[in-house]
C-alpha positions as CSV (number, residue, x, y, z in Angstrom):
1,M,12.3,-12.9,10.5
2,T,12.0,-16.1,8.2
3,D,13.8,-16.0,5.1
4,T,12.1,-15.4,1.7
5,S,13.3,-19.0,0.5
6,D,12.1,-20.6,3.5
7,L,8.7,-19.0,3.0
8,D,8.6,-20.0,-0.5
9,A,9.1,-23.7,0.3
10,Q,6.4,-23.6,2.9
11,M,4.1,-21.5,0.7
12,L,4.5,-23.9,-2.3
13,A,4.1,-27.0,0.0
14,A,0.8,-25.4,1.0
15,G,-0.4,-24.9,-2.7
16,M,0.1,-21.1,-2.5
17,V,1.9,-18.7,-4.8
18,P,5.4,-18.2,-3.4
19,L,6.5,-14.9,-1.9
20,S,9.3,-14.4,-4.3
21,K,6.5,-14.5,-7.1
22,M,4.3,-12.1,-5.2
23,L,7.2,-9.6,-5.0
24,S,8.4,-9.8,-8.4
25,G,4.9,-9.1,-9.7
26,M,1.6,-10.9,-10.2
27,P,-0.8,-11.3,-13.3
28,M,-3.5,-9.0,-11.6
29,D,-1.0,-6.1,-11.1
30,A,-2.3,-4.7,-14.6
31,F,-5.5,-4.5,-13.3
32,R,-4.7,-2.8,-9.9
33,V,-2.6,-0.1,-11.5
34,H,-4.7,3.2,-11.9
35,A,-5.0,4.2,-15.6
36,S,-3.7,7.9,-14.8
37,V,-0.4,6.5,-13.3
38,T,2.1,7.0,-16.1
39,N,5.0,8.7,-14.6
40,L,6.4,9.8,-11.1
41,V,4.4,13.1,-11.2
42,T,1.1,11.1,-11.7
43,F,2.2,8.4,-9.2
44,S,2.7,11.2,-6.7
45,K,-0.8,12.7,-7.2
46,W,-2.3,9.2,-7.1
47,L,-0.4,8.6,-3.9
48,D,-1.5,11.8,-2.4
49,M,-5.1,11.4,-3.2
50,R,-5.2,7.8,-1.8
51,H,-3.4,9.0,1.3
52,E,-6.2,11.6,1.8
53,E,-9.0,9.3,1.0
54,M,-7.9,6.8,3.8
55,L,-7.2,9.7,6.4
56,K,-10.9,11.1,5.7
57,L,-12.3,7.6,6.2
58,R,-10.3,7.0,9.3
59,I,-11.1,10.6,10.7
60,N,-14.7,10.2,9.9
61,L,-15.0,6.9,11.6
62,E,-13.3,8.3,14.6
63,L,-15.5,11.6,14.7
64,K,-18.4,9.3,14.8
65,G,-17.1,7.2,17.7
66,Q,-16.9,4.1,15.6
67,Q,-13.5,2.9,16.4
68,D,-15.0,-0.7,17.1
69,N,-16.2,-0.7,13.6
70,E,-14.1,-3.2,11.6
71,M,-13.6,-0.6,8.8
72,Y,-11.8,1.4,11.4
73,E,-8.8,-0.9,11.8
74,W,-8.7,-1.3,7.9
75,A,-8.9,2.6,7.3
76,L,-6.1,3.1,10.3
77,A,-3.9,0.5,8.6
78,H,-4.3,1.9,5.3
79,A,-3.8,5.6,6.1
80,A,-0.6,4.6,7.9
81,A,0.8,2.7,5.1
82,F,0.0,5.2,2.4
83,G,1.4,8.0,4.6
84,E,4.7,6.1,5.2
85,V,4.9,5.6,1.4
86,A,4.1,9.2,0.6
87,A,6.6,10.3,3.1
88,N,9.5,8.3,1.9
89,F,8.5,9.0,-1.9
90,R,8.6,12.8,-1.0
91,A,11.9,12.2,0.7
92,A,13.3,10.2,-2.3
93,T,12.0,12.8,-5.1
94,N,13.5,15.8,-3.0
95,L,16.8,14.3,-3.4
96,I,16.6,13.8,-7.0
97,Q,15.5,17.4,-7.4
98,N,18.3,18.8,-5.2
């Protein structure tokens, strides 16, 4: 895998925002944060809601036989990503509570 500093240099040379800047936060982040997410409890609720939305979208496309729909791959990837984050978040918060 390419080192972050190598990617930063390549991205800057290409006129892009470097990866290290993206990882540390971007100005648009303020607009991407859901207004109700103010603590770990509300984050957990938001995460579960988004995971459910993506799973429902994926399942509806599958049930309609629309796996060739370009939205299917998007829904599949997002459902998997939200699912992985949700599982790890639950594991981390269970460690804190126990």
